C-alpha positions in Angstrom: 151.9 -68.5 59.8 148.5 -67.1 60.8 150.2 -64.8 63.2 152.8 -63.7 60.6 150.1 -62.8 58.2 148.2 -60.9 60.9 151.3 -59.0 61.8 152.2 -58.1 58.4 148.7 -56.7 57.8 148.8 -54.6 60.9 152.6 -53.9 61.4 153.4 -52.8 57.7 150.7 -50.0 57.7 151.9 -48.9 61.2 155.4 -48.8 60.2 154.5 -46.8 57.0 152.3 -44.4 58.8 154.8 -43.8 61.7 158.4 -44.1 60.0 158.1 -43.6 56.3 155.4 -41.0 55.8 156.9 -38.5 58.4 160.4 -39.2 56.7 159.1 -38.8 53.1 157.2 -35.5 54.4 160.4 -34.0 55.7 162.5 -34.9 52.7 159.6 -33.5 50.5 159.7 -30.3 52.5 163.5 -30.0 52.3 163.5 -30.6 48.6 160.7 -27.9 48.1 162.7 -25.4 50.3 166.1 -26.0 48.3 164.3 -25.2 45.0 162.7 -21.9 46.4 159.2 -23.2 46.3 158.6 -22.6 50.2 160.1 -20.7 52.9 161.0 -17.2 53.7 163.0 -16.4 50.6 160.5 -18.2 48.2 160.3 -16.5 44.8 159.4 -19.5 42.7 161.3 -22.4 41.3 165.0 -22.0 41.1 168.2 -24.1 41.0 170.6 -21.5 42.3 170.7 -23.1 45.7 171.6 -26.4 44.3 174.3 -24.7 42.1 175.9 -23.1 45.1 175.8 -26.6 46.9 177.1 -28.8 44.0 179.9 -26.2 42.9 181.2 -25.6 46.3 184.4 -27.7 46.9 183.6 -27.6 50.6 180.7 -29.9 50.0 182.6 -32.6 48.4 185.4 -32.3 50.8 183.0 -32.8 53.7 181.4 -35.9 52.0 184.7 -37.5 51.4 185.9 -36.7 54.8 182.7 -38.3 56.3 183.1 -41.3 54.2 186.7 -41.5 55.0 186.2 -41.4 58.7 183.3 -43.8 58.6 185.5 -46.3 56.7 188.5 -45.9 58.7 186.4 -46.4 62.1 184.7 -49.4 60.7 187.9 -51.0 59.7 189.9 -50.3 62.9 187.0 -51.3 65.1 186.6 -54.5 63.1 190.2 -55.5 63.4 190.3 -54.6 67.1 187.2 -56.6 67.9 188.5 -59.7 65.9 191.6 -59.6 67.5 190.4 -59.3 71.1 187.7 -62.0 70.4 190.2 -64.4 68.9 192.9 -63.7 71.6 190.6 -64.2 74.5 187.9 -66.2 73.4 185.6 -67.7 76.0 187.2 -65.5 78.8 185.1 -62.8 77.5 181.9 -64.6 78.3 182.9 -65.6 81.8 183.3 -63.6 85.1 183.6 -59.8 85.3 184.9 -59.3 81.8 181.5 -60.7 80.5 179.9 -57.6 82.1 182.7 -55.1 81.4 182.5 -55.3 77.7 178.9 -54.0 77.7 179.9 -50.8 79.8 181.2 -48.5 76.9 177.7 -49.1 75.1 175.9 -47.3 77.8 178.0 -44.1 77.4 176.2 -41.5 75.1 178.2 -40.0 72.2 178.1 -36.4 73.7 179.7 -37.7 76.9 182.2 -39.6 75.0 183.1 -36.6 73.1 183.6 -34.7 76.4 185.8 -37.4 77.9 187.8 -37.4 74.7 188.3 -33.5 75.0 189.5 -33.9 78.6 192.0 -36.8 77.7 193.3 -35.9 74.2 193.6 -32.1 74.2 197.1 -30.4 74.5 196.6 -30.0 78.1 194.5 -32.9 78.6 195.0 -35.9 81.1 197.2 -37.9 78.3 199.5 -35.1 78.1 199.8 -34.5 81.7 200.5 -38.2 82.3 203.3 -38.1 79.6 204.8 -35.2 81.2 204.7 -36.6 84.7 206.3 -39.9 83.6 209.1 -38.1 81.5 208.0 -39.2 78.1 207.1 -35.7 77.0 209.6 -32.9 77.8 207.1 -30.2 78.1 203.6 -29.2 77.5 204.4 -27.4 74.1 205.8 -30.5 72.7 202.8 -32.7 73.5 200.8 -34.0 70.6 197.6 -32.0 69.4 195.0 -34.7 69.1 192.1 -32.5 69.1 191.1 -30.3 66.1 194.0 -31.9 64.3 194.4 -32.1 60.6 194.1 -35.9 60.6 191.1 -35.9 62.8 192.8 -38.6 65.1 190.8 -37.6 68.1 187.6 -38.0 66.2 188.6 -41.4 64.9 189.9 -42.3 68.4 186.7 -41.6 70.1 184.5 -43.2 67.4 186.5 -46.3 67.6 186.3 -46.3 71.5 182.4 -46.2 71.0 182.1 -48.6 67.9 184.8 -51.3 68.9 182.7 -52.7 72.0 179.5 -53.0 69.9 181.3 -55.0 67.2 183.0 -57.1 69.9 179.6 -57.9 71.5 178.2 -58.8 67.9 181.1 -61.0 67.1 180.6 -62.8 70.4 177.0 -63.5 69.6 177.9 -64.8 66.3 180.5 -67.0 67.8 178.0 -68.7 69.7 175.2 -68.9 67.1 177.8 -70.3 64.4 179.4 -72.9 66.9 182.8 -71.2 66.0 184.9 -73.1 68.6 183.5 -76.5 67.1 184.2 -75.5 63.6 187.8 -74.5 64.4 188.3 -77.8 66.4 187.2 -79.6 63.3 189.4 -77.7 61.0 192.4 -78.5 63.4 191.6 -82.2 63.2 191.6 -82.0 59.5 195.2 -80.6 59.8 194.7 -76.9 59.6 197.1 -74.9 61.7 196.0 -72.1 64.1 196.9 -69.4 61.5 194.8 -71.1 59.1 192.0 -71.9 61.2 191.8 -67.9 62.0 192.3 -66.7 58.5 190.1 -69.4 56.6 187.5 -70.3 59.3 186.9 -67.8 62.0 187.4 -64.5 60.3 185.4 -65.4 57.2 182.5 -66.8 59.1 182.2 -63.8 61.7 182.7 -61.1 58.8 180.2 -62.9 56.5 177.5 -62.9 59.4 178.4 -59.4 60.6 178.6 -57.7 57.2 175.1 -56.0 57.4 175.8 -54.7 60.7 179.2 -53.4 60.0 177.6 -51.7 56.7 175.0 -50.2 58.9 177.4 -48.8 61.5 179.3 -47.2 58.5 176.2 -45.5 57.4 175.6 -44.4 61.0 179.1 -43.1 61.4 178.8 -41.1 58.2 176.3 -38.7 59.8 177.6 -38.7 63.2 177.4 -35.2 64.8 178.4 -34.7 68.4 182.0 -36.0 68.4 183.2 -34.3 65.2 181.5 -30.9 66.4 183.5 -31.1 69.6 186.9 -32.8 68.6 186.9 -31.9 64.7 188.3 -29.2 62.8 185.8 -26.6 61.3 187.6 -26.8 57.9 187.2 -29.4 56.4 184.4 -30.6 58.6 182.0 -33.7 58.5 178.8 -33.2 56.6 176.6 -33.3 59.6 178.5 -30.5 61.1 178.4 -28.6 58.0 174.5 -28.7 57.7 173.9 -28.0 61.3 176.0 -24.9 61.1 174.5 -23.6 58.0 171.0 -23.9 59.7 172.1 -22.1 62.8 173.6 -19.1 61.0 171.8 -15.7 61.1 172.0 -15.3 57.3 168.7 -16.5 55.7 170.4 -17.1 52.5 172.3 -20.2 54.0 168.9 -21.9 54.8 168.0 -23.1 51.3 171.5 -24.4 50.5 171.2 -26.2 54.0 168.2 -27.9 52.9 169.7 -28.8 49.6 172.6 -30.4 51.5 170.3 -32.3 53.7 168.5 -33.7 50.7 171.9 -34.7 49.1 172.9 -36.4 52.4 169.5 -38.2 52.4 169.9 -39.3 48.9 173.5 -40.7 49.6 172.3 -42.4 52.6 169.4 -43.9 50.8 171.5 -45.2 47.9 173.9 -46.8 50.3 171.2 -48.6 52.3 169.5 -49.8 48.8 172.9 -51.1 47.7 173.4 -52.8 51.2 169.8 -54.3 50.8 170.8 -55.7 47.4 174.0 -57.2 48.6 172.1 -59.0 51.5 169.4 -60.3 49.1 172.1 -61.7 47.0 174.1 -63.1 49.9 170.9 -64.8 51.3 169.9 -66.2 47.9 173.5 -67.7 47.6 173.1 -69.2 51.1 169.6 -70.7 50.0 171.0 -72.2 46.8 173.9 -73.7 48.9 171.7 -75.2 51.5 169.3 -76.7 48.9 172.3 -78.2 46.9 173.6 -79.6 50.2 170.4 -81.4 51.0 170.1 -82.9 47.5 173.6 -84.1 48.0 172.8 -85.5 51.4 169.6 -87.3 50.2 171.3 -88.6 47.0 
């Protein structure tokens, strides 16, 4: 207890000074720049840059596209990780497979994007293998998975980066929650294999992993390297849109870029706050359940 109090007295101020204060200063500068209070084009307070951002349909298209891609990647990666875990089970923790599942986590996003470009392009390795095996008649008839209208290449590469992390996460919760014993107990009570998966394994794993899944969705909402190399330029994800506005030579694009940055930070903050509220509610329900269970056991 003494160590915890000492850590709070030292750790909390250090965290605020190193993390929160620079972040607040950056957001404050971006907010001032977006209202014309600072910067090369500063002429006093104005809302015209915010009007440009909020009335531009591309802004909302980019936000919806980013949210849609993030949600799709989280759903697909979660389904794949759960399927692999429930199918292979303990074999993932033994032998060579227990080490190979960590290998994709060491690949940087930029390297994954370049690999995706080499494999998924119309003249990439996947198309060439299809032509060599006779599945694709010619190169002109090969599928275009780079810069496509459905962002399939972006989603595929992001899933290959996210799914291994979810798999490792579910493996950790499988051990900590004693999931094999819980499923065995459900089986002795008459549950079928399908019921054990649907009513025991999947709810337990998703309940424990929900905060990490939500954080992954927030991270994927602002991912940059993969959509920059593999995605379309219109519509484009919000991170790519902000970066490209900053890099343009037209100074008139800089204040709207700062306004987009503030809007993006606001959305992320609201999402994190909502996730925190949900985690507090779930933890409160768990504490109530545990106390009720103890009272029943004592009685």
